[in-house]
C-alpha positions in Angstrom: -22.9 10.1 0.6 -22.6 6.7 -1.5 -18.9 5.3 -1.3 -17.5 2.4 -3.3 -14.4 0.9 -1.7 -12.4 -1.5 -4.3 -10.0 -4.0 -2.3 -11.9 -4.0 0.9 -10.4 -7.2 1.9 -6.7 -6.4 1.5 -4.6 -5.2 4.2 -5.3 -1.5 3.3 -9.1 -1.8 2.2 -9.6 -3.7 5.8 -8.3 -0.6 7.4 -10.3 1.6 5.7 -14.0 -0.1 6.1 -15.0 1.2 9.3 -13.7 4.7 8.8 -15.6 5.0 5.5 -18.7 3.5 7.1 -19.1 6.5 9.1 -18.5 8.8 6.5 -21.7 7.4 4.3 -23.2 5.0 2.8 -20.4 2.2 1.9 -20.6 -0.6 -0.4 -17.1 -2.9 0.0 -17.5 -5.8 -2.4 -14.9 -8.7 -2.1 -13.4 -10.4 -5.1 -16.1 -13.0 -5.5 -18.6 -10.5 -5.8 -16.2 -7.9 -8.0 -13.7 -9.2 -10.1 -11.6 -6.2 -11.0 -9.9 -7.9 -14.1 -13.4 -8.1 -15.4 -13.8 -4.7 -17.0 -17.2 -4.8 -17.7 -18.2 -6.4 -14.5 -17.0 -3.4 -13.0 -18.4 -0.9 -15.3 -21.9 -2.7 -14.2 -21.0 -2.4 -10.5 -20.2 1.5 -10.9 -23.8 2.1 -12.7 -25.6 0.1 -10.1 -24.0 1.5 -7.1 -23.6 4.8 -8.7 -21.0 5.9 -6.2 -20.5 9.7 -4.6 -16.9 9.0 -4.0 -14.6 6.0 -5.3 -11.8 4.8 -2.9 -9.6 2.2 -4.9 -7.3 0.3 -2.4 -7.2 -2.6 -4.6 -4.1 -4.0 -6.4 -2.4 -7.1 -8.0 0.3 -7.2 -5.2 2.2 -10.5 -6.0 5.5 -8.9 -7.4 7.3 -11.8 -8.2 4.1 -13.8 -9.9 3.1 -10.5 -12.0 6.3 -11.4 -14.1 4.6 -14.6 -15.3 1.2 -13.1 -15.1 1.7 -9.7 -16.8 -2.0 -9.7 -18.2 -3.3 -10.0 -14.9 -1.5 -7.6 -13.1 -2.5 -4.9 -15.8 -5.9 -5.8 -15.7 -6.3 -5.2 -11.9 -3.6 -2.4 -11.7 -4.1 -0.5 -14.8 -7.5 -1.3 -17.0 -9.3 -1.3 -13.6 -8.1 1.9 -12.3 -8.9 3.5 -15.9 -12.3 2.4 -16.0 -12.9 3.9 -12.5 -11.3 7.0 -13.7 -13.4 7.4 -16.6 -16.5 6.5 -14.8 -15.8 9.3 -12.4 -14.8 11.9 -14.8 -17.7 11.7 -16.7 -20.1 12.5 -13.6 -17.4 14.4 -11.5 -17.1 12.0 -8.8 -13.8 12.2 -6.9 -11.3 9.2 -6.9 -8.7 8.4 -4.3 -6.5 5.7 -5.6 -3.7 4.1 -3.7 0.0 3.6 -5.2 3.2 2.5 -4.8 6.9 3.5 -4.5 7.6 0.8 -7.2 6.3 3.1 -9.7 9.9 4.5 -9.2 13.4 3.4 -10.6 15.1 3.5 -7.0 17.9 5.2 -8.3 20.0 7.4 -6.2 19.8 7.8 -2.1 17.5 10.7 -2.0 13.5 10.6 -1.7 11.7 10.5 -4.4 9.3 13.5 -5.1 5.8 13.1 -6.6 7.2 15.0 -9.6 10.1 12.4 -10.6 8.7 10.7 -13.9 8.2 7.1 -13.0 10.9 4.6 -14.4 9.5 1.3 -12.8 11.9 -2.0 -12.5 9.2 -4.8 -12.8 5.8 -5.4 -14.3 4.2 -4.8 -11.0 5.5 -1.5 -10.9 4.8 -1.0 -14.5 1.3 -1.7 -14.2 0.9 0.4 -11.0 2.5 3.6 -13.1 0.2 2.8 -16.0 -2.8 2.8 -13.9 -1.8 6.1 -12.0 -1.1 7.7 -15.5 -4.6 6.9 -16.8 -6.2 8.5 -13.8 -4.2 11.5 -14.0 -4.9 11.9 -17.8 -8.6 11.0 -17.0 -10.1 14.4 -16.0 -11.8 13.3 -12.8 -10.9 14.9 -9.7 -8.4 12.3 -8.1 -5.9 11.8 -5.5 -3.1 9.3 -5.8 -1.6 7.9 -2.7 2.0 6.6 -3.3 3.1 4.8 0.0 5.8 2.2 0.6 6.6 -1.2 2.0 3.0 -1.6 3.5 2.4 -4.0 6.0 -0.2 -5.5 8.2 -0.4 -8.1 11.7 -2.4 -10.2 8.8 -2.4 -11.1 5.4 0.4 -11.3 2.9 3.3 -9.0 3.8 6.8 -8.5 4.8 6.2 -8.7 8.5 3.9 -12.0 8.4 6.4 -13.4 5.8 9.3 -12.6 8.7 7.3 -13.9 11.2 6.5 -17.3 9.5 10.0 -18.1 8.9 10.9 -16.8 12.5 8.7 -19.6 14.1 11.1 -22.1 12.6 14.2 -21.0 11.1 17.7 -20.1 13.6 18.9 -17.9 11.2 17.4 -15.4 8.8 19.2 -14.0 5.6 17.6 -10.4 4.7 18.8 -8.0 2.2 20.3 -4.9 3.5 20.6 -2.5 0.3 17.3 -2.1 -0.1 16.1 1.1 1.8 12.7 2.6 2.3 9.8 3.4 5.1 8.3 0.5 6.7 4.4 1.7 6.6 1.5 -0.2 8.7 -2.0 -0.1 6.6 -3.6 1.5 9.3 -1.3 4.6 8.9 -2.0 4.8 5.3 -6.0 4.5 6.2 -5.8 7.3 8.8 -3.9 9.6 6.3 -6.4 8.8 3.7 -9.3 9.4 6.2 -7.7 12.7 7.4 -7.4 14.1 3.8 -11.1 12.9 2.8 -12.6 14.6 6.0 -10.7 17.9 5.3 -13.5 19.4 3.5 -15.0 18.7 -0.1 -12.8 16.2 -1.9 -13.2 18.2 -5.1 -11.5 21.3 -3.9 -9.2 19.3 -1.6 -8.0 17.2 -4.4 -7.8 20.0 -6.5 -5.0 21.4 -4.6 -3.5 18.3 -3.8 -1.4 18.0 -6.8 -2.7 15.0 -8.0 -0.5 12.5 -6.3 0.7 12.9 -2.5 2.9 10.3 -0.6 1.9 8.8 2.4 4.2 6.8 4.3 5.8 6.6 7.7 8.8 8.9 8.3 12.5 7.6 8.8 14.1 5.2 6.6 15.3 1.5 7.3 16.6 -1.4 5.1 14.8 -4.4 4.8 17.3 -5.9 7.3 16.7 -3.5 10.0 13.2 -3.8 9.4 13.4 -7.8 9.7 15.7 -7.0 13.1 12.9 -4.7 14.4 10.6 -7.5 13.9 11.9 -10.4 15.5 13.8 -8.1 18.3 10.2 -6.7 19.0 8.3 -10.2 19.1 10.8 -11.7 21.4 10.7 -8.9 23.6 6.9 -9.3 23.8 7.4 -12.8 24.8 6.7 -14.6 21.7 8.2 -18.1 21.0 10.4 -17.8 18.0 13.4 -19.8 16.9 15.4 -17.2 15.4 18.7 -16.0 16.8 20.3 -14.3 14.1 19.1 -12.0 11.4 22.1 -12.0 8.7 22.4 -9.1 6.4 23.2 -10.0 2.6 23.2 -7.9 -0.5 20.4 -8.4 -3.0 22.4 -10.1 -5.6 22.7 -12.9 -3.4 18.9 -13.2 -2.9 17.8 -13.2 -6.3 14.1 -13.0 -7.3 12.1 -12.9 -10.4 11.1 -9.3 -9.9 14.0 -7.0 -9.7 13.2 -4.6 -6.5 14.0 -0.5 -6.2 17.2 -0.3 -3.9 15.7 3.4 -2.8 12.1 3.4 -2.0 12.8 6.6 0.2 9.4 8.8 -0.3 9.7 12.6 0.1 6.7 13.5 2.5 7.1 17.2 2.0 3.8 17.7 0.0 1.7 15.6 2.6 3.1 18.3 5.3 2.9 21.4 3.4 -0.9 20.8 1.8 -2.5 18.9 4.5 -0.4 19.5 7.6 0.1 15.8 8.0 3.5 14.6 9.8 3.0 10.8 10.3 5.3 9.0 13.0 8.6 7.4 12.6 8.3 3.8 11.2 9.6 2.3 14.6 6.9 4.1 16.4 4.2 2.9 14.1 5.6 -0.3 14.5 4.8 -0.9 17.9 1.0 -1.6 17.8 1.2 -3.9 15.2 3.8 -6.0 17.0 1.7 -5.7 20.0 -1.5 -7.2 18.0 0.9 -9.9 16.7 2.3 -10.8 19.9 -1.4 -11.1 21.2 -2.6 -13.3 18.5 0.7 -15.7 18.9 0.4 -16.0 22.4 -3.3 -16.9 21.7 -2.0 -19.9 19.3 0.4 -21.1 22.2 -1.9 -20.9 25.1 -2.8 -24.6 26.4 
């Protein structure tokens, strides 16, 4: 099977490369060889590779910068998925696409269900919602995996941002009114692979409902997540300066892009249709902190 993986060098893409290689002949271009903001280049790549499965783990994920670069965000998050979906629809090729909790409004305090109508608060969320809708309307065999608060031991994400700040600052101020499920990239990759290996993707995707949430279980505030990161690394012997993690409301930490307060995702469909029950977010965090601690200790070794 020929497989095209877009976004292979992002945090989720890196976690998918090796498992997908075991499934077939994988093509995993980087940004230099495949610029997803160039629609014609993407069409040419699809025609050249002619994959039998397309996995789109790519996205423009700089949430704040998207407010000043909406065109770029829409090119990558909406136009590129639409091109993939139309190509896949014309050839009956299954498409697995990764989306985000930011497509939801963040209203209320109950978990969002896949059937909920998107109501994004910012440009990033709106561009991702547009990409999801284009895929859903394309007629392609597809599965949209929506995840939340994705992180990894490397790259640009909440965990690495907290780590960077904790190295030099005695006090961190972190919002406590944004609630979600911190989810490591390796967990989403594992869920995606379990679904892909469950059988013929055409049939599997057809019975999935089109969209499925994929995240860790349990919930945390951004403050709780930050505390878990700092405390976990200190227990692992990492040299950090942070002594206090202070909780603050979002109003005291303004950002260019408005964030949803409620990023809880219902995982009922994932369990009912695929029999997948992810671990609690704290359990999923441990091996990532182990990896970070090993790297930190190597850096500080004489």
